[in-house]
Every structure is written in C-alpha cells, then in structure tokens.
C-alpha positions as CSV (number, residue, x, y, z in Angstrom):
1,X,-0.2,0.1,0.0
2,X,1.6,3.5,-0.9
3,X,1.5,6.1,1.7
4,X,-1.3,8.7,1.8
5,X,0.1,12.2,0.8
6,X,0.0,15.0,2.7
7,X,1.1,18.3,1.3
8,X,2.2,21.8,2.1
9,X,1.0,24.3,-0.5
10,X,2.5,28.0,-0.2
11,X,4.5,30.3,-2.7
12,X,7.3,30.0,-1.5
13,X,7.8,27.0,0.5
14,X,11.6,26.2,0.3
15,X,12.4,27.5,3.8
16,X,9.4,25.4,5.6
17,X,10.9,22.5,7.9
18,X,7.2,21.2,8.0
19,X,7.7,18.4,6.1
20,X,10.7,17.1,8.5
21,X,8.5,17.7,11.3
22,X,5.3,16.3,10.1
23,X,6.9,13.1,8.4
24,X,8.7,12.4,12.0
25,X,5.3,12.5,13.6
26,X,3.8,10.0,11.0
27,X,6.8,7.9,11.5
28,X,6.4,7.9,15.4
29,X,2.8,7.2,15.2
30,X,3.3,4.5,12.1
31,X,1.1,6.1,9.9
32,X,1.1,4.9,6.1
33,X,1.4,8.8,5.2
34,X,4.2,11.1,3.7
35,X,4.0,14.8,3.8
36,X,5.8,16.9,0.8
37,X,6.0,20.7,0.2
38,X,4.7,22.2,-3.1
39,X,5.5,25.7,-4.4
40,X,2.2,26.6,-5.8
41,X,1.8,30.1,-7.9
42,X,-1.1,32.0,-6.8
43,X,-2.7,31.3,-10.2
44,X,-2.4,27.4,-10.0
45,X,-3.8,27.1,-6.4
46,X,-7.3,25.8,-7.7
47,X,-5.3,23.2,-9.9
48,X,-3.2,22.1,-6.9
49,X,-6.3,21.8,-4.5
50,X,-8.3,19.8,-7.0
51,X,-5.3,17.7,-8.0
52,X,-4.6,16.7,-4.4
53,X,-8.3,15.8,-4.1
54,X,-8.4,13.6,-7.0
55,X,-5.3,11.7,-6.1
56,X,-6.6,10.9,-2.8
57,X,-4.4,13.0,-0.7
58,X,-5.5,13.1,2.9
59,X,-4.9,16.5,4.0
60,X,-2.8,19.7,3.3
61,X,-1.5,22.6,5.0
62,X,-2.3,26.2,3.3
63,X,0.4,29.2,4.0
64,X,1.2,32.3,2.7
65,X,0.0,33.6,0.3
66,X,-3.1,31.4,0.2
67,X,-4.8,31.3,3.3
68,X,-7.8,33.4,2.1
69,X,-7.7,32.9,-1.5
70,X,-8.3,28.9,-1.0
71,X,-12.0,29.5,0.3
72,X,-13.8,29.5,-3.0
73,X,-12.3,25.5,-3.5
74,X,-13.8,24.4,-0.2
75,X,-17.1,22.4,0.4
76,X,-17.2,23.1,4.2
77,X,-15.3,25.6,6.4
78,X,-15.1,25.3,10.3
79,X,-16.4,27.8,12.7
80,X,-13.1,28.9,13.2
81,X,-11.8,29.4,9.9
82,X,-14.8,31.2,9.0
83,X,-14.1,33.4,12.0
84,X,-10.7,34.3,10.8
85,X,-11.6,34.3,7.3
86,X,-8.4,32.2,6.5
87,X,-7.7,28.6,6.2
88,X,-4.6,26.9,6.9
89,X,-5.5,23.2,6.8
90,X,-7.6,21.0,4.4
91,X,-9.3,17.7,5.0
92,X,-9.8,15.4,2.0
93,X,-12.8,12.8,2.3
94,X,-12.2,9.7,0.0
95,X,-15.8,8.9,0.8
96,X,-17.7,11.5,-0.4
97,X,-14.9,13.8,-2.5
98,X,-15.6,16.7,-0.2
99,X,-12.8,19.2,0.9
100,X,-13.1,20.6,4.7
101,X,-11.0,23.9,5.4
102,X,-10.1,24.3,9.0
103,X,-7.6,27.1,10.9
104,X,-5.0,25.7,13.4
105,X,-3.5,28.8,13.5
106,X,-5.8,30.6,16.2
107,X,-5.2,28.0,18.8
108,X,-1.7,27.3,17.5
109,X,-0.7,30.8,18.3
110,X,-2.4,31.3,21.4
111,X,-1.0,28.0,23.1
112,X,2.5,29.1,22.1
113,X,2.2,32.6,23.7
114,X,0.4,31.8,26.6
115,X,3.5,30.7,28.8
116,X,4.7,34.1,28.1
117,X,1.9,35.9,29.5
118,X,2.5,35.8,32.9
119,X,1.5,39.4,33.5
120,X,-1.9,41.1,32.2
121,X,-1.4,42.5,28.7
122,X,-3.5,45.6,28.0
123,X,-2.5,46.8,24.7
124,X,-1.4,44.7,21.8
125,X,0.4,45.8,18.2
126,X,-0.2,43.4,15.6
127,X,2.3,44.2,12.4
128,X,0.5,43.0,9.1
129,X,-3.1,42.2,8.5
130,X,-3.1,39.1,6.4
131,X,-4.2,35.5,7.2
132,X,-1.7,35.4,10.0
133,X,-2.8,38.4,11.7
134,X,-6.4,37.5,11.6
135,X,-5.7,34.4,13.3
136,X,-3.7,36.2,16.3
137,X,-7.0,38.8,16.5
138,X,-9.2,35.9,16.5
139,X,-7.5,34.4,19.4
140,X,-7.4,37.5,21.3
141,X,-11.0,37.9,20.7
142,X,-11.3,34.5,22.1
143,X,-9.5,34.1,25.0
144,X,-8.3,37.9,26.3
145,X,-11.2,40.1,25.1
146,X,-10.5,42.7,27.2
147,X,-7.4,43.9,25.4
148,X,-6.6,46.7,23.2
149,X,-5.4,45.9,19.7
150,X,-3.7,48.1,17.4
151,X,-3.3,46.6,13.8
152,X,-0.8,48.1,11.7
153,X,-0.3,47.3,8.0
154,X,1.1,48.4,4.5
155,X,-2.3,47.6,3.4
156,X,-4.9,49.7,4.8
157,X,-7.9,47.8,3.3
158,X,-7.0,44.6,5.0
159,X,-6.7,46.4,8.3
160,X,-10.0,47.8,7.8
161,X,-11.3,44.5,7.3
162,X,-10.2,43.1,10.6
163,X,-11.5,46.1,12.5
164,X,-15.0,45.3,10.9
165,X,-14.6,41.4,11.3
166,X,-13.7,41.5,15.1
167,X,-16.2,43.8,16.3
168,X,-16.4,42.5,19.7
169,X,-13.0,43.4,20.6
170,X,-11.2,47.0,20.6
171,X,-9.3,47.1,17.4
172,X,-7.7,50.3,16.4
173,X,-5.8,50.9,13.0
174,X,-2.2,52.5,13.3
175,X,-0.7,53.8,10.1
176,X,2.3,51.8,9.0
177,X,4.5,54.9,9.1
178,X,3.5,55.3,13.0
179,X,4.0,51.4,14.0
180,X,7.0,52.4,16.1
181,X,5.2,54.8,18.4
182,X,2.5,52.2,18.6
183,X,5.1,49.7,19.4
184,X,6.7,51.7,22.1
185,X,3.3,51.8,23.8
186,X,2.3,48.2,23.7
187,X,2.9,45.5,26.2
188,X,2.9,42.5,23.4
189,X,4.0,43.0,19.8
190,X,3.3,40.3,17.2
191,X,4.7,40.5,13.7
192,X,2.8,38.5,11.1
193,X,4.7,39.9,8.1
194,X,7.3,37.9,6.3
195,X,9.7,40.7,6.8
196,X,13.0,39.1,8.2
197,X,12.5,36.0,6.7
198,X,14.8,33.8,4.9
199,X,16.6,34.9,2.2
200,X,15.9,38.6,3.1
201,X,17.0,38.3,7.0
202,X,18.1,41.8,6.8
203,X,14.5,43.2,7.1
204,X,12.9,44.4,10.1
205,X,9.4,45.2,10.5
206,X,10.3,47.9,13.1
207,X,13.1,49.5,10.7
208,X,15.5,48.9,13.8
209,X,14.3,51.9,15.3
210,X,14.6,52.4,19.1
211,X,10.9,51.6,20.1
212,X,11.3,48.5,22.1
213,X,11.7,48.4,25.8
214,X,12.0,46.2,28.8
215,X,9.1,44.3,30.0
216,X,7.3,43.8,26.6
217,X,6.8,40.4,24.8
218,X,7.7,40.6,20.9
219,X,6.5,37.6,18.9
220,X,7.9,37.2,15.6
221,X,5.8,34.5,13.4
222,X,9.0,34.2,11.3
223,X,10.7,30.9,12.4
224,X,13.7,31.0,9.7
225,X,16.0,32.6,10.9
226,X,14.7,32.1,14.6
227,X,16.7,35.0,15.6
228,X,15.3,37.7,13.4
229,X,16.5,41.3,13.1
230,X,13.4,42.0,15.4
231,X,13.9,39.4,17.9
232,X,17.5,40.6,18.3
233,X,16.6,44.3,18.7
234,X,13.8,43.0,21.2
235,X,16.6,41.2,23.5
236,X,18.9,44.4,23.2
237,X,16.0,46.6,24.4
238,X,15.4,43.8,27.7
239,X,12.1,42.6,26.0
240,X,11.0,38.8,26.1
241,X,11.5,37.6,22.5
242,X,9.5,34.4,21.2
243,X,10.4,32.7,17.9
244,X,7.5,31.5,15.5
245,X,9.0,27.8,15.9
246,X,6.4,27.2,18.8
247,X,3.6,28.4,16.7
248,X,4.6,26.2,13.9
249,X,5.1,23.0,16.1
250,X,1.7,23.9,17.6
251,X,-0.3,24.4,14.5
252,X,1.0,21.5,12.9
253,X,0.2,19.4,15.8
254,X,-3.2,20.4,15.9
255,X,-3.5,19.8,12.0
256,X,-2.2,16.2,12.9
257,X,-5.1,15.8,15.2
258,X,-7.4,17.1,12.8
259,X,-6.5,14.8,10.3
260,X,-6.0,11.5,12.4
261,X,-8.4,12.5,15.6
262,X,-5.3,11.4,18.0
263,X,-2.8,13.3,19.7
264,X,0.3,14.5,18.3
265,X,3.8,13.7,19.3
266,X,4.5,17.6,19.8
267,X,8.1,17.1,21.7
268,X,9.2,14.7,18.7
269,X,8.0,17.2,16.5
270,X,9.6,20.2,18.1
271,X,13.1,18.1,18.3
272,X,12.9,17.5,14.5
273,X,11.9,21.1,13.5
274,X,14.9,22.6,15.5
275,X,17.3,19.9,14.0
276,X,16.1,20.9,10.5
277,X,16.8,24.4,11.1
278,X,20.1,23.8,12.7
279,X,21.3,21.5,9.8
280,X,20.1,23.7,6.7
281,X,22.5,25.8,5.0
282,X,20.2,28.5,5.1
283,X,19.9,28.2,9.1
284,X,21.5,30.8,11.0
C-alpha cells in the first residue's frame, strides 16, 4: 500500500521545515503517510487543491499567500476558519470527495504565546493584516477579549477588514508609518508579516528604530531564521523575544489531530523542527 499524501501549499515553501516535522510525527505514530511541500503560484492554487483531492490525498496545510484565496474551492469551512476568514488546513474525504477547511493558527498561536503572558496584557500591536494577523486577532478576541489591539499594515484595506470583522474586541488601525510609536506603547507586539524571513533576513518590520523596551513581549511568527532582526532588537532592549517555531509546531500538531483524531507527538515534532533548522544551509 502506497503512503497517503499530505502536502504543504505555499509560495514560496523552500524555507519550510514542516515536511521534516510532520514526517517524523507520521513515523512515530506508524502512519502510512508522507508529507511534501509544493511551491504553488497563486494562479495555480485551484489546480493544486483539486489535484490533491483527485489523487486521494489525506490533507494539506496552506501557507502564505493562499490562506484566504483557497476559500472558493472548499465544500465546507469550520467555525474557526470562518471567523478568521483564513484557512491553513485542509482535509480531503475519500468517501464523499468533499474538501473541508479549518484553521489551526488560532489555537496554535494562543497555546504558544500563553506561557509568556505572566502578567496582564493591556495593549497589543499586530504588525500585518493578512491571514496570520487575522488568526492572532481571532485568538485574542476569544481568549483575551479585554485587550486593546492595534493593527498596523501596509495594506490599509486589510486592516480595516480586521477591524470590521472583530467588532467584539477593541481594534484600532495604526498607519504603517506610525508603527514604531505604537510599539513603544504596547505590552505585546506580534509580527505576522514575512519581513525578516529567509532569504531576506536583513529586513525588520520595525526598521531597527528605538521603540522597544524592557518588560514587553515580542513575538515574531517568522521562524527561519529563529533569531530575526526584530527579535535581536527586542533582546537588546530587554524585552522577551519569542520565535515563531513554537507556533509552527503547535499548529502542525493541531493539524495532525484534525486529520487523524489522535494526539500528536509535540516534543518529537519540536526536536525534528529544531534539528532541521540547525542543519539547513540557510539556518543561522
């Protein structure tokens, strides 16, 4: 029996350690499954999703820039994914031929940030307004509804959409040019943009300005490199710096559980993800 295919669809995906992490989980749990990453251009997304369904794939993860664009090709969407307006996990039903969409970024991010929130967080700055930003705001609205959220993005229309969608929580829009001032006023700062991700590690969403301070928590969803310019800046200012690797593992573990209805081996997945980053020629 050939292994059932599971996939990562994104543009680009060469930086991802998800295949190593997920295949380690499959092997540990003795699954007849194999996980592969596919670079899919935006205009080929429909063909990729339909092709996976046609060949009997078990599931897929969806990453930048497809998390919102994938909706038209889904037969059903979970409540969480509909709330966020973004999908990062697909499940294919061989029996019905249906494609189901879900979002594990919401709980994945919340579970990964919770250990660092030892004190009450009052003001939060979210950098970016794409699918990952929507997941972060959704998590805050569900689990920390009394926070005041600031969203700063180069795309004003997407920031306005977040403000309109999450009307049950306080969301203010900060012009991109004023993001550093907003950062200096925030307890928690989350970068959801790809700025600083390999191969453009020199980029920094806060432009290296002096706007961070001791006592803040700075979370960068970028995990390659793990020590981004933003996190270096945070540590130099005395802030708590958190890499996106913890979210990568948690959202992957939740995807595994969505596909197989059993617990995922999180510690093993973390070890393999860290090893893949350390051994990669693109790693720090």
